[in-house]
C-alpha positions in Angstrom: -34.1 12.4 5.5 -32.4 15.2 7.5 -31.0 12.7 10.0 -29.7 10.5 7.2 -27.4 13.3 6.1 -25.8 13.5 9.6 -25.7 9.7 9.7 -23.7 9.7 6.4 -21.4 12.4 7.6 -20.6 10.6 10.8 -20.2 7.2 9.0 -17.9 8.7 6.4 -15.6 10.4 8.9 -15.2 7.2 11.0 -14.8 4.8 8.1 -12.1 6.8 6.4 -10.4 7.3 9.8 -10.2 3.5 10.3 -8.8 3.1 6.7 -6.0 5.7 7.0 -3.1 3.3 7.7 -4.1 1.0 4.8 -4.5 3.9 2.4 -1.1 5.2 3.4 0.5 1.8 2.9 -1.0 1.3 -0.6 -0.6 4.8 -2.0 2.7 5.6 -0.2 1.3 8.5 1.8 3.1 9.8 4.9 1.3 10.6 8.2 1.4 14.4 7.3 -0.2 13.6 3.9 -2.8 11.3 5.5 -4.0 14.1 7.7 -5.1 15.9 4.5 -7.6 13.1 3.9 -9.2 14.3 7.1 -8.5 18.0 6.7 -9.3 18.2 3.0 -12.8 17.1 3.9 -13.3 19.3 7.0 -11.8 22.4 5.2 -14.0 21.9 2.2 -16.9 21.4 4.6 -16.1 24.2 7.0 -14.9 26.7 4.4 -18.2 26.9 2.5 -20.7 26.0 5.3 -21.7 29.6 5.7 -22.2 30.0 1.9 -24.1 26.8 2.0 -26.5 28.0 4.7 -27.0 31.4 2.9 -27.6 29.7 -0.4 -30.3 27.5 1.1 -32.0 30.6 2.6 -31.9 32.3 -0.9 -32.5 29.5 -3.4 -34.7 27.2 -1.3 -33.6 24.6 1.2 -35.1 21.6 -0.6 -33.4 22.4 -3.9 -30.0 23.0 -2.4 -30.2 19.9 -0.1 -31.0 17.5 -3.0 -28.4 18.9 -5.5 -25.6 18.8 -2.8 -26.6 15.3 -1.8 -26.2 14.1 -5.5 -22.7 15.8 -5.6 -21.8 14.0 -2.3 -22.6 10.6 -3.9 -20.6 11.5 -7.1 -17.5 12.5 -5.1 -17.7 9.3 -3.0 -17.8 7.2 -6.2 -14.8 8.9 -7.7 -12.8 8.7 -4.4 -13.2 4.9 -4.5 -11.7 4.6 -8.0 -8.6 6.9 -8.0 -5.1 5.5 -7.5 -3.2 8.7 -6.6 -3.0 10.3 -3.1 -3.3 13.8 -4.4 -6.4 12.9 -6.4 -7.9 11.2 -3.4 -7.4 14.3 -1.3 -9.1 16.4 -4.0 -12.1 14.0 -4.0 -12.3 14.4 -0.2 -12.3 18.2 -0.6 -15.0 18.0 -3.2 -17.0 15.7 -0.8 -16.6 18.3 1.9 -17.9 21.0 -0.4 -21.0 19.0 -1.0 -21.5 18.4 2.7 -21.1 22.2 3.2 -24.4 22.6 1.5 -26.3 19.5 2.8 -25.5 20.0 6.5 -26.5 23.6 7.2 -29.6 23.1 5.0 -30.7 20.1 7.0 -30.0 21.9 10.2 -32.0 25.0 9.1 -34.9 22.9 7.9 -35.0 21.3 11.4 -34.7 24.5 13.4 -37.3 26.3 11.2 -39.7 23.4 11.4 -39.6 23.1 15.2 -40.1 26.1 17.5 -37.7 27.0 20.3 -38.2 25.0 23.4 -38.8 21.3 24.2 -39.8 20.4 20.6 -36.6 21.8 19.1 -34.4 20.4 21.9 -35.9 16.9 21.3 -35.4 17.2 17.6 -31.8 18.2 18.0 -31.3 15.2 20.4 -32.6 12.8 17.7 -30.5 14.6 15.1 -27.4 13.9 17.3 -28.4 10.3 17.8 -28.3 9.7 14.0 -24.8 11.3 13.8 -23.5 9.2 16.6 -25.1 6.1 15.1 -23.4 6.9 11.8 -20.1 7.3 13.5 -20.4 4.1 15.5 -21.6 2.1 12.5 -18.8 3.6 10.4 -16.2 2.3 12.8 -17.4 -1.3 12.6 -18.2 -1.1 8.9 -14.9 0.6 8.2 -13.0 -2.1 10.1 -14.8 -4.8 8.1 -14.4 -3.1 4.7 -10.8 -2.1 5.2 -10.0 -5.8 5.8 -11.3 -6.4 2.3 -10.0 -3.2 0.7 -10.0 0.4 1.8 -11.7 1.5 -1.4 -15.0 0.1 -0.1 -15.0 2.7 2.6 -15.4 5.3 -0.1 -17.8 3.4 -2.2 -20.3 2.3 0.5 -21.8 5.8 1.0 -22.8 6.0 -2.7 -25.9 3.8 -2.6 -27.0 5.3 0.8 -26.7 8.8 -0.5 -28.6 7.9 -3.7 -31.3 6.3 -1.7 -31.6 9.4 0.5 -31.8 11.5 -2.6 -34.7 9.5 -4.0 -36.7 9.6 -0.7 -35.8 13.3 -0.3 -37.5 14.1 -3.6 -40.7 12.5 -2.2 -40.6 13.5 1.4 -39.1 16.9 1.8 -41.8 19.6 1.3 -41.2 22.4 -1.2 -40.2 25.8 0.1 -42.9 28.3 0.6 -40.7 31.3 1.5 -37.2 32.4 0.7 -34.8 35.0 2.1 -34.2 38.1 0.1 -30.7 39.5 -0.9 -27.6 38.2 -2.6 -24.6 36.0 -2.2 -21.2 37.0 -0.7 -18.9 35.1 -3.2 -15.8 37.1 -2.4 -16.3 36.6 1.3 -16.5 32.8 0.7 -13.4 32.9 -1.5 -11.2 34.8 1.0 -12.4 32.8 4.0 -11.8 29.4 2.4 -8.5 30.3 0.7 -7.2 31.9 3.9 -8.1 28.9 6.0 -6.6 26.4 3.5 -3.4 28.4 3.3 -3.2 28.7 7.1 -3.6 24.9 7.6 -1.1 24.1 4.8 1.4 26.5 6.4 1.1 24.8 9.8 1.5 21.3 8.4 4.5 22.1 6.2 6.3 24.4 8.6 8.2 21.7 10.6 9.8 20.4 7.4 10.5 23.9 5.8 11.3 25.7 9.1 9.1 28.2 10.9 11.3 31.1 9.9 11.8 30.1 6.3 10.8 32.8 3.8 8.1 30.5 2.3 6.5 29.8 5.7 6.6 33.5 6.8 5.2 34.5 3.4 2.4 32.0 3.6 1.5 33.3 7.1 1.3 36.8 5.9 -0.8 35.9 2.9 -3.2 33.8 5.0 -3.6 36.6 7.5 -4.1 39.1 4.8 -6.9 37.0 3.2 -8.7 36.6 6.6 -8.4 40.3 7.3 -9.8 40.9 3.8 -12.7 38.6 4.7 -13.6 40.7 7.8 -13.4 43.9 5.7 -15.7 42.5 3.1 -18.2 41.4 5.7 -18.3 44.9 7.2 -19.0 46.6 3.8 -21.1 44.2 1.7 -24.8 44.5 1.6 -25.5 40.8 2.1 -22.5 39.4 4.1 -21.7 35.7 4.5 -21.5 36.4 8.3 -23.5 39.3 9.8 -20.8 40.2 12.3 -23.4 41.6 14.6 -24.4 38.0 15.5 -21.0 37.6 17.1 -22.0 40.2 19.7 -24.4 37.7 21.3 -22.4 36.1 24.1 -24.1 32.7 24.1 -23.5 32.4 20.3 -19.8 33.1 20.7 -19.5 30.7 23.6 -21.3 28.0 21.7 -19.0 28.4 18.7 -15.8 28.3 20.9 -17.2 25.3 22.7 -17.8 23.3 19.5 -14.2 24.0 18.5 -12.9 22.5 21.8 -15.3 19.6 21.5 -14.7 18.5 17.9 -11.2 19.8 17.5 -9.8 17.8 20.4 -11.7 14.6 19.7 -11.0 14.4 15.9 -7.3 14.9 16.7 -7.4 12.3 19.4 -9.0 9.8 17.1 -6.4 10.5 14.4 -3.6 9.8 16.8 -5.2 6.6 18.3 -5.9 5.3 14.8 -2.2 5.6 13.8 -0.9 4.4 17.2 -3.1 1.3 17.5 -2.7 0.1 13.9 0.8 1.3 12.9 2.6 1.0 16.3 0.8 -1.8 18.0 -0.2 -3.6 14.8 -3.9 -4.0 15.6 -6.2 -5.0 12.8 -8.6 -2.3 11.5 -11.6 -4.1 13.0 -10.0 -4.5 16.5 -9.1 -0.8 16.4 -12.7 0.0 15.5 -14.1 -1.9 18.4 -11.6 -0.2 20.7 -13.0 3.3 19.8 -16.6 2.1 19.6 -17.7 2.7 23.2 -17.5 6.5 22.8 -20.0 6.3 19.9 -22.3 4.0 21.8 -22.4 6.3 24.8 -23.5 9.1 22.4 -26.2 6.9 20.9 -27.6 5.9 24.4 -27.2 9.4 26.0 -28.3 11.7 23.3 -32.1 10.9 23.5 -32.0 12.2 27.1 -30.3 15.5 26.3 -33.5 17.3 25.2 -35.2 16.7 28.6 -31.9 17.6 30.4 -31.7 20.9 28.5 -35.3 21.7 29.4 -34.6 21.1 33.1 -31.0 22.4 33.6 -30.4 24.7 30.6 -27.7 24.6 28.0 -25.0 26.2 30.1 -24.8 23.6 32.8 -25.1 20.8 30.3 -22.2 22.1 28.2 -20.1 22.6 31.3 -20.7 19.0 32.4 -19.8 17.8 28.9 -16.5 19.7 29.0 -15.7 18.3 32.4 -16.3 14.7 31.1 -14.2 15.5 28.0 -11.3 16.9 30.0 -11.3 14.0 32.4 -11.2 11.5 29.5 -8.0 13.0 28.1 -6.4 13.4 31.6 -7.3 9.8 32.5 -5.6 8.5 29.4 -2.5 10.7 29.9 -2.0 9.6 33.5 -2.8 5.9 33.1 -1.5 5.1 29.6 2.3 4.8 30.3 4.3 3.5 27.4 1.8 0.9 26.2 -1.7 1.6 27.5 -3.9 -1.3 28.8 -7.3 -1.3 27.1 -9.5 -2.1 30.2 -7.8 0.3 32.6 -6.8 3.1 30.3 -8.4 3.2 26.8 -11.9 2.0 27.7 -12.5 4.5 30.6 -11.2 7.3 28.5 -13.5 6.5 25.6 -16.5 6.3 27.9 -15.7 9.7 29.3 -15.1 11.2 25.9 -18.4 9.7 24.6 -20.2 11.3 27.6 -18.6 14.7 26.8 -19.7 14.5 23.2 -23.1 13.0 23.7 -24.3 15.6 26.3 -22.4 18.5 24.8 -23.1 18.5 21.1 -26.9 18.9 21.2 -26.7 21.5 24.0 -24.1 23.5 22.0 -26.3 23.4 18.9 -29.3 24.6 21.0 -27.4 27.4 22.6 -26.0 28.6 19.3 -29.3 28.9 17.6 -31.7 29.9 20.4 -33.0 33.5 20.0 -32.0 33.7 16.4 -34.6 34.8 13.8 -35.8 32.2 11.4 -34.4 34.1 8.5 -30.9 33.7 10.0 -31.2 30.1 11.2 -29.2 28.9 8.2 -26.5 31.4 9.2 -26.4 30.4 12.8 -26.4 26.7 12.0 -23.7 27.2 9.4 -21.6 29.3 11.8 -21.7 26.5 14.4 -20.8 23.8 11.9 -18.1 26.0 10.4 -16.5 26.6 13.8 -16.5 22.9 14.5 -15.0 21.8 11.2 -12.5 24.6 10.7 -11.5 24.4 14.4 -11.0 20.7 13.9 -8.8 21.2 10.8 -6.6 23.8 12.5 -6.2 21.8 15.7 -5.4 18.7 13.8 -2.9 20.6 11.7 -1.1 21.9 14.8 -1.2 18.4 16.3 0.4 16.9 13.2 3.0 19.7 13.2 3.8 18.9 16.9 4.1 15.2 16.1 6.3 15.7 13.1 9.7 14.2 13.8 8.6 13.2 17.4 6.6 10.0 16.9 8.6 6.9 17.7 7.6 3.5 16.3 7.9 1.7 19.7 5.5 3.1 22.2 3.1 6.0 23.0 5.8 8.5 24.1 6.0 10.0 20.6 2.3 10.8 20.6 2.4 12.5 24.0 3.0 16.1 22.7 -0.2 15.8 20.6 -2.1 14.2 23.5 -1.0 17.1 25.8 -2.2 19.6 23.2 -5.7 18.1 22.8 -6.0 18.0 26.6 -5.2 21.7 26.8 -7.8 22.4 24.2 -10.5 20.6 26.2 -9.5 22.3 29.5 -9.7 25.7 27.8 -13.2 24.8 26.6 -14.1 23.8 30.2 -12.8 27.1 31.6 -14.6 29.0 28.9 -17.9 27.7 30.2 -17.0 27.6 33.9 -16.1 31.3 34.2 -19.5 32.8 33.3 -21.4 30.4 35.6 -19.0 31.1 38.4 -19.3 34.9 38.0 -23.1 34.6 38.0 -23.1 32.5 41.1 -20.8 34.9 42.9 -23.1 37.9 42.0 -26.0 35.9 43.5 
């Protein structure tokens, strides 16, 4: 049942991504508005992940998992029925909120069930396979369903989530122990509001002007909310984030790595979806098959990751994944030209990106939770997932802002500023993991 949650999450993200141009055409949504269908989900998801993990520790993982799964199904149903772009974004945000409780709960159940070492590494690899399978399946299913009507991409997860809920009631054991303490509601409010306002400011700044009073005021308020969050975490008895965990170098590096990994790829997929369907006029299913190889590489490669971690360690595996990721973006940039050829440009890039994601995600999850006490596994898992989701939202917001007014309807040149940005993000992730290994090798 734990793997089903990640499968649903991966499937939902890819299905909606395929349907974006069709949604925009029917509901009259611009590209900057469409990105909120992605960011509304990831911000609701990322903004309350830490609260979700803490709630699971306090109230019981089984109870929180099942309630949130039911809310996920309800939000999916409503999203498939609305006729307004704003309401659709709201349902995506609500769906992200539900996922913010299911995802860290599933992750903490997994990491507390399996001890550190080969058993946990193998479990994380299988966990990743289900996420990649959901993403790959969602591309094809989304392409087929969008050809019929984009609403089916929202309605399809409903029966799957309800089925998982029924089996979860039977299969997930009841909690025997719970953490002590309380919630940090004000921390969750300031963090989520601050991040939402920051992303909204970045997206709307190109139209309003970066020096307009409204933009500058939003920046100040967003920064103030995030500063307030840090102050609250330092003073409250039971913080959302125990800031001391950020003094662990491997935890910090894992969180920054997942930002580079997920932030760059989600932004790349967003641009490719718009380019292939809106500029080249590809059908949704054809676009889905074009992006599918990356997901297939993850499905095939992820089962091997557990053994590779045991043999080489997480640091070397994460470095290798960042090399593959960076090479994928660089290959596409240097070979695409004005109209990229699929076999020589897009396909090799997707294979390299799939290798980067497949070998990096499980290794990052293992590195970010190793050495953490069982009582804080929900916190560590939630922190990693928060970094990935919030980092993705912020990077996508910046990419959208960079593309505003630059994208041309004739070729790829209008997307190059955004492609350059995601390449830089990946290369920074590579350097982040290369420097510690290089220093250690030099000392030896």
